[in-house]
C-alpha positions as CSV (number, residue, x, y, z in Angstrom):
1,X,65.3,99.9,124.7
2,X,69.0,100.8,125.1
3,X,72.0,99.2,122.9
4,X,75.6,98.4,124.0
5,X,78.2,96.1,123.0
6,X,82.1,95.8,122.8
7,X,84.1,96.7,119.9
8,X,87.5,95.0,119.9
9,X,90.6,97.3,118.4
10,X,93.3,95.4,116.9
11,X,96.6,95.7,115.3
12,X,100.6,95.5,115.1
13,X,102.3,98.0,117.1
14,X,102.2,102.1,115.6
15,X,99.3,101.9,113.5
16,X,97.6,104.1,115.8
17,X,94.7,102.1,117.7
18,X,95.3,104.0,120.8
19,X,94.8,107.4,119.6
20,X,91.7,105.7,117.2
21,X,90.1,104.7,120.5
22,X,90.7,108.3,122.2
23,X,89.2,110.0,118.7
24,X,86.1,107.6,118.6
25,X,85.7,107.8,122.6
26,X,86.1,111.6,122.8
27,X,88.4,111.6,125.5
28,X,91.5,110.1,126.9
29,X,91.5,106.7,127.6
30,X,94.6,105.3,126.4
31,X,98.5,106.3,126.4
32,X,100.0,107.2,123.2
33,X,103.7,107.7,122.2
34,X,105.7,106.8,119.0
35,X,107.0,103.6,120.5
36,X,105.8,99.9,119.8
37,X,103.8,98.2,122.5
38,X,102.9,101.5,124.1
39,X,99.4,99.8,125.1
40,X,99.9,96.8,127.4
41,X,96.5,95.9,128.5
42,X,93.7,95.6,126.8
43,X,91.8,99.2,128.1
44,X,88.4,99.6,127.6
45,X,87.3,103.1,126.5
46,X,83.3,103.9,127.2
47,X,81.0,106.5,124.6
48,X,77.3,106.5,125.5
49,X,75.4,108.9,123.2
50,X,71.9,108.8,121.8
51,X,70.9,105.5,123.7
52,X,73.7,103.9,122.6
53,X,76.7,102.7,124.8
54,X,80.1,101.3,123.0
55,X,82.7,100.1,124.6
56,X,86.1,100.1,122.6
57,X,88.7,97.8,124.0
58,X,92.2,98.8,123.1
59,X,95.1,95.9,122.6
60,X,98.7,95.9,122.4
61,X,99.7,95.4,119.5
62,X,100.2,91.8,117.6
63,X,104.0,91.2,117.2
64,X,107.0,88.9,116.8
65,X,107.1,88.1,120.4
66,X,110.8,87.8,122.1
67,X,110.3,88.0,125.5
68,X,107.5,86.4,127.9
69,X,105.9,90.0,128.5
70,X,105.4,89.6,124.6
71,X,104.0,86.5,124.6
72,X,101.2,87.7,127.5
73,X,100.7,90.5,125.1
74,X,99.9,89.0,122.3
75,X,97.7,86.5,123.8
76,X,95.7,89.6,125.2
77,X,95.3,90.7,122.1
78,X,93.6,87.5,120.4
79,X,91.6,87.0,123.6
80,X,90.1,90.4,123.0
81,X,88.0,89.3,119.7
82,X,86.3,86.9,122.4
83,X,82.4,87.6,123.0
84,X,82.6,91.1,120.8
85,X,80.0,92.8,118.7
86,X,82.7,93.9,116.3
87,X,86.2,93.7,115.7
88,X,88.2,96.6,114.3
89,X,91.6,95.6,112.4
90,X,93.7,98.6,111.9
91,X,96.4,99.3,109.3
92,X,98.5,102.1,107.9
93,X,98.1,103.7,105.1
94,X,102.0,104.9,104.0
95,X,103.3,101.1,105.5
96,X,102.9,98.5,103.0
97,X,101.0,95.4,104.7
98,X,103.2,93.4,106.3
99,X,103.0,89.9,108.1
100,X,101.8,92.0,111.2
101,X,98.8,93.0,109.5
102,X,98.3,89.5,107.6
103,X,97.9,88.2,111.2
104,X,95.6,91.0,112.1
105,X,93.4,90.4,109.1
106,X,93.6,87.0,109.7
107,X,92.4,86.9,113.6
108,X,89.4,89.6,112.1
109,X,88.7,86.8,109.5
110,X,88.8,84.1,112.3
111,X,86.1,86.0,114.7
112,X,83.6,86.9,112.6
113,X,83.5,83.2,110.8
114,X,82.9,82.1,114.8
115,X,80.0,85.0,114.9
116,X,77.8,85.6,112.7
117,X,76.3,88.7,114.1
118,X,79.7,90.1,114.3
119,X,80.7,93.3,112.4
120,X,84.1,93.0,111.3
121,X,85.6,96.0,109.8
122,X,88.9,97.1,108.4
123,X,90.4,100.5,109.1
124,X,93.2,102.1,107.1
125,X,94.5,104.8,109.2
126,X,96.9,107.6,108.8
127,X,95.7,109.1,105.7
128,X,97.4,112.3,106.6
129,X,100.2,110.6,106.1
130,X,99.7,109.6,102.8
131,X,98.3,110.6,99.4
132,X,94.8,109.6,97.8
133,X,96.2,107.6,95.5
134,X,97.9,105.2,98.3
135,X,94.9,105.4,100.7
136,X,92.8,104.0,97.6
137,X,95.3,101.4,96.9
138,X,96.0,100.0,100.6
139,X,92.5,99.7,100.7
140,X,91.8,97.5,97.7
141,X,94.9,95.6,98.7
142,X,93.4,94.7,102.3
143,X,90.3,93.8,100.7
144,X,92.4,91.2,98.5
145,X,93.8,89.6,101.7
146,X,90.5,89.5,103.6
147,X,89.1,87.6,100.6
148,X,92.8,85.2,100.1
149,X,92.2,84.8,103.9
150,X,89.2,83.9,104.0
151,X,88.9,81.8,101.0
152,X,91.9,79.8,102.4
153,X,90.1,79.7,106.3
154,X,87.2,78.0,104.0
155,X,84.7,80.7,105.1
156,X,84.6,82.7,101.6
157,X,81.4,84.2,102.8
158,X,83.0,86.4,105.5
159,X,84.7,88.7,103.0
160,X,81.6,89.7,101.8
161,X,80.7,91.3,105.7
162,X,83.6,93.1,106.0
163,X,83.2,97.1,105.7
164,X,86.5,99.4,105.2
165,X,87.2,102.8,106.2
166,X,90.0,105.3,105.9
167,X,91.1,107.3,108.4
168,X,92.9,109.9,110.4
169,X,92.3,109.0,113.8
170,X,95.2,112.2,114.7
171,X,93.3,114.9,113.0
172,X,89.6,113.2,113.4
173,X,89.0,112.9,109.5
174,X,86.9,109.6,108.9
175,X,86.4,109.2,112.5
176,X,82.6,110.0,112.4
177,X,82.0,107.6,109.7
178,X,83.4,105.2,111.5
179,X,81.8,105.5,114.6
180,X,78.2,105.8,113.2
181,X,78.6,102.4,111.5
182,X,80.0,101.0,114.7
183,X,76.8,102.6,116.5
184,X,74.1,100.6,114.2
185,X,75.7,97.6,114.8
186,X,75.0,97.6,118.7
187,X,72.6,95.1,119.8
188,X,69.8,96.1,122.2
189,X,71.3,95.5,125.4
190,X,71.5,97.2,128.9
191,X,74.2,99.5,129.6
192,X,77.7,97.6,130.2
193,X,78.8,100.4,132.2
194,X,77.4,103.7,133.9
195,X,76.4,106.2,131.3
196,X,78.7,108.4,132.8
197,X,82.3,106.5,132.7
198,X,84.6,106.8,130.1
199,X,87.0,103.8,131.0
200,X,87.5,101.0,133.2
201,X,90.8,102.0,134.1
202,X,91.0,102.1,138.0
203,X,92.8,105.8,139.0
204,X,96.0,104.0,140.2
205,X,96.2,102.3,136.7
206,X,95.7,105.6,135.2
207,X,98.4,107.6,137.1
208,X,101.2,104.7,136.6
209,X,100.2,105.4,133.1
210,X,100.8,108.6,132.3
211,X,104.1,108.3,133.7
212,X,104.8,105.6,131.6
213,X,104.0,107.5,128.6
214,X,106.0,110.4,129.3
215,X,109.1,107.7,130.0
216,X,108.8,106.3,126.4
217,X,108.2,109.4,124.9
218,X,111.6,110.7,125.7
219,X,113.7,107.3,125.6
220,X,111.6,105.5,122.9
221,X,115.1,104.5,121.7
222,X,116.5,103.2,124.7
223,X,114.2,101.4,126.5
224,X,110.2,101.2,125.7
225,X,109.8,98.0,126.4
226,X,112.0,98.0,129.9
227,X,109.5,100.1,131.6
228,X,106.9,99.5,133.9
229,X,105.4,102.1,136.3
230,X,103.2,100.9,139.0
231,X,101.4,103.5,142.0
232,X,102.8,102.6,145.2
233,X,100.6,105.8,147.4
234,X,97.7,107.5,146.0
235,X,95.7,109.8,147.8
236,X,93.3,113.0,146.6
237,X,96.7,114.9,146.8
238,X,99.6,112.9,146.4
239,X,100.9,110.3,144.3
240,X,103.8,108.1,144.3
241,X,105.2,106.1,141.3
242,X,107.9,103.4,140.5
243,X,109.4,103.4,137.4
244,X,110.9,99.9,137.0
245,X,113.6,99.0,134.8
246,X,115.8,96.4,134.0
247,X,119.4,97.5,134.7
248,X,120.8,100.0,136.2
249,X,122.0,101.3,133.0
250,X,118.5,102.2,132.3
251,X,118.0,103.9,135.5
252,X,120.8,106.5,134.4
253,X,118.5,107.0,131.2
254,X,115.6,107.4,133.3
255,X,117.4,109.5,135.6
256,X,119.1,112.2,133.2
257,X,121.9,113.9,134.2
258,X,121.4,115.5,137.5
259,X,118.1,113.7,137.2
260,X,116.4,116.4,134.7
261,X,115.2,114.1,132.6
262,X,113.0,112.4,135.6
263,X,111.9,115.9,136.6
264,X,111.0,116.6,133.1
265,X,109.0,113.1,133.1
266,X,107.5,114.2,136.3
267,X,106.1,118.1,135.1
268,X,104.7,116.0,131.7
269,X,103.0,113.8,133.7
270,X,102.0,115.9,136.2
271,X,99.9,118.3,134.0
272,X,97.4,115.8,133.5
273,X,96.4,115.1,136.7
274,X,94.2,117.1,139.1
275,X,95.1,120.6,140.0
276,X,97.8,120.6,143.3
277,X,98.3,117.5,143.1
278,X,101.9,116.3,144.3
279,X,103.6,113.5,142.0
280,X,106.6,111.8,143.4
281,X,108.8,109.5,141.3
282,X,111.1,106.8,141.9
283,X,113.5,104.6,139.7
284,X,114.2,101.1,141.0
285,X,115.9,98.1,139.0
286,X,113.7,94.8,139.1
287,X,116.6,92.7,136.8
288,X,115.0,90.9,133.5
289,X,111.5,91.4,134.9
290,X,110.3,91.4,131.0
291,X,111.5,87.1,131.2
292,X,110.5,86.3,134.9
293,X,106.6,84.7,135.3
294,X,106.8,85.6,139.1
295,X,107.6,89.4,138.3
296,X,104.9,89.6,135.5
297,X,102.6,87.6,137.6
298,X,103.1,90.3,140.3
299,X,103.0,93.3,138.0
300,X,99.4,92.1,136.6
301,X,100.6,91.3,132.9
């Protein structure tokens, strides 16, 4: 009998959720960048080994929303904890626990309270950026906060079910122990995906995300939230991608002087595409798209 299950990975922006999911699956299934809300959809990464399949759901970062898009991203993250077999709440080792972290831990507690068979896990990530005393202190603090939240919710017994791990997803430290724990929590079940699949992301969406990753990496201070990428043509040998921004000034940033920035974006994205594939990029303006329900619906958020 095979075993399979869903693992939701939660956290505020920039705690390393996508890097952790990539490390757990041993594949690049989510784009990463040092900017908030790089992940915008619940991306599923699949790892199948030894008769056990784990489907990791990488979620948008929980944050204080200031746009219609932000509210939709938060809702997608909250919805991800329903009907899963494990929830991993990720916090950072180097940072003091803030309101976003408490929101994440509260969501973990609520999910565990409503599902007695669910495996709740707290991960203190980025241990490579903090000394051992800081990591230990963060683990103790997280445990205390979980106990407080569980008691306040009237489910103190939930706190005793939570397991704690320290990881450095970027280097892989601690990831194997976390993977083994989650593997043991998967229930008996047929596989949810074919054994050779690593992600549920469609080819067109993946190409668009590779381009957006490079845009965000090169203009993370100026317009990380204002960029959406969409594929308008995709064949085995050619991809045409529109980079959508909100204002003409943002278009100028993406293009760069003489188009140099856009060429660099294309070069970096092309390196991750099949060899010989032609990539064409075009920058267009869709005014205030983050705040327009009609555009967000059209873009699939």
